[in-house]
C-alpha positions in Angstrom: -14.1 -115.4 16.6 -12.6 -111.9 16.4 -16.1 -110.7 15.1 -17.6 -111.1 19.0 -15.0 -109.1 20.1 -15.9 -105.9 18.2 -17.6 -102.9 20.4 -21.8 -103.5 20.3 -22.1 -100.3 18.3 -19.9 -101.2 15.6 -21.7 -104.7 15.3 -25.0 -103.1 15.2 -24.0 -100.7 12.4 -22.6 -103.1 10.1 -25.8 -104.1 8.7 -26.3 -100.6 7.9 -22.9 -100.2 6.6 -23.2 -103.3 4.3 -26.5 -102.1 3.0 -25.1 -98.8 2.4 -22.4 -100.5 0.2 -24.9 -102.9 -1.5 -27.1 -100.0 -2.7 -23.8 -98.2 -3.9 -23.1 -101.3 -6.0 -26.5 -101.5 -7.8 -25.9 -98.8 -9.7 -24.7 -99.7 -13.4 -20.7 -98.4 -13.6 -21.5 -96.7 -16.7 -24.9 -95.3 -15.9 -25.1 -91.4 -16.1 -28.0 -89.0 -15.4 -30.0 -87.2 -18.3 -31.1 -88.2 -21.9 -28.4 -90.0 -24.0 -26.1 -87.7 -26.1 -27.2 -87.1 -29.8 -24.2 -89.4 -30.7 -25.8 -92.0 -28.6 -29.1 -91.7 -29.8 -27.8 -92.0 -33.3 -26.3 -95.5 -32.5 -29.2 -96.8 -30.9 -31.9 -95.4 -33.0 -30.3 -96.9 -36.0 -29.7 -100.2 -34.5 -33.4 -100.3 -33.5 -34.2 -100.0 -37.3 -31.2 -102.6 -38.5 -32.8 -104.8 -35.8 -36.6 -104.3 -36.8 -37.6 -103.8 -33.2 -41.0 -102.6 -33.7 -41.6 -102.0 -30.1 -38.2 -100.2 -29.2 -39.0 -97.9 -31.9 -42.6 -97.2 -30.7 -40.9 -96.0 -27.6 -39.3 -93.0 -29.5 -43.0 -92.1 -30.6 -44.5 -89.4 -28.4 -48.0 -89.5 -27.5 -49.1 -86.7 -29.4 -47.6 -88.4 -32.5 -45.0 -87.7 -35.3 -45.1 -86.0 -38.9 -44.7 -88.4 -41.8 -43.1 -87.9 -45.3 -42.5 -85.0 -47.4 -45.8 -83.2 -46.7 -45.3 -83.9 -42.9 -48.8 -85.4 -42.5 -49.3 -85.8 -38.8 -50.0 -89.2 -37.6 -51.0 -90.0 -33.8 -49.2 -92.4 -31.7 -52.2 -94.9 -31.8 -52.0 -94.9 -35.7 -48.4 -95.5 -35.7 -48.7 -98.2 -33.4 -51.9 -99.8 -35.7 -49.5 -99.7 -38.8 -46.5 -101.4 -36.9 -49.0 -104.1 -35.1 -50.7 -104.7 -38.8 -47.6 -104.3 -40.7 -48.7 -102.0 -43.2 -47.6 -98.4 -44.4 -45.0 -97.1 -42.0 -44.1 -100.7 -40.9 -43.2 -101.5 -44.7 -41.1 -98.2 -45.1 -39.1 -98.7 -42.1 -38.8 -102.5 -41.8 -39.8 -104.9 -44.7 -39.5 -104.3 -48.3 -41.9 -107.1 -49.3 -44.8 -105.2 -48.1 -43.9 -101.9 -49.9 -45.7 -100.8 -52.9 -43.6 -100.1 -56.2 -43.2 -96.4 -56.2 -44.6 -94.8 -59.6 -41.8 -93.6 -61.8 -39.1 -95.0 -59.9 -36.2 -96.6 -62.0 -35.5 -99.3 -59.2 -37.7 -101.2 -56.6 -38.1 -99.3 -53.2 -36.5 -100.8 -50.2 -37.2 -100.3 -46.6 -34.9 -98.4 -44.5 -34.1 -101.6 -42.5 -32.9 -103.1 -45.9 -31.1 -99.9 -46.7 -29.4 -100.0 -43.6 -28.5 -103.6 -43.5 -27.6 -104.3 -47.2 -26.0 -101.4 -48.9 -22.6 -100.9 -50.5 -22.2 -97.9 -48.5 -23.9 -96.7 -45.1 -22.8 -93.7 -43.0 -24.7 -92.2 -40.2 -24.3 -89.0 -38.6 -25.9 -86.6 -36.2 -26.1 -83.0 -35.0 -28.3 -81.0 -32.7 -29.7 -77.6 -33.0 -32.3 -75.4 -31.2 -35.6 -74.4 -32.9 -38.5 -72.6 -31.4 -36.7 -73.1 -27.9 -37.0 -77.0 -28.5 -33.6 -78.7 -28.4 -33.6 -80.9 -31.4 -31.3 -84.1 -32.8 -31.2 -84.7 -36.5 -29.8 -88.2 -37.2 -29.1 -88.9 -41.1 -28.1 -92.0 -43.2 -26.3 -91.8 -46.0 -26.7 -95.3 -48.4 -25.6 -96.0 -51.7 -27.3 -99.2 -52.8 -28.0 -99.6 -56.5 -30.8 -102.3 -56.3 -32.8 -99.6 -54.1 -32.4 -96.4 -56.3 -28.5 -95.4 -55.8 -27.5 -92.8 -53.5 -30.1 -91.8 -50.8 -30.4 -89.6 -47.6 -32.7 -90.7 -44.8 -33.0 -88.2 -42.1 -35.1 -88.3 -38.8 -35.8 -85.2 -36.4 -36.2 -85.8 -32.7 -37.3 -83.4 -29.9 -35.8 -83.7 -26.5 -38.7 -83.9 -24.2 -38.8 -84.5 -20.6 -38.9 -88.2 -20.9 -36.1 -88.4 -23.3 -35.6 -88.1 -27.1 -38.8 -88.4 -29.3 -39.2 -88.4 -32.8 -40.8 -85.1 -34.3 -40.6 -86.4 -38.1 -40.0 -89.6 -40.1 -39.5 -89.1 -43.9 
């Protein structure tokens, strides 16, 4: 056994050396520090909507809540969580067409964003970033064409960069 012929200090140092190598190998080879880029956020966020993953969606909601709809009505994270859990209001708008109420005056039935993203004739997504009031923002947009759900539409989400990552600022 040639191992026994190694100097004692080298043999004693092997566990430290192998431990250091193992520690270095535990990191994912594609892992990088910091929040995801806006284009990465675009891909992952729209994938969350397409899959209907409410828990993952909730992870994008900041503790102080978000602005909802055209009138930017503020809703706390607790209210959003309750709607997702009880499958009402925002849950329906985002994930489940079957529980949406018909929009008065609309010529086609309303569809959830999930249905629009998964079942439209045309879907294009895009993202951009800006700084507003010294806050870095990401704007994600989905352009959809769905003749059964009202034709051509734009759906946009605005995120603010926070210390713990990208968090929703407004949901249309």
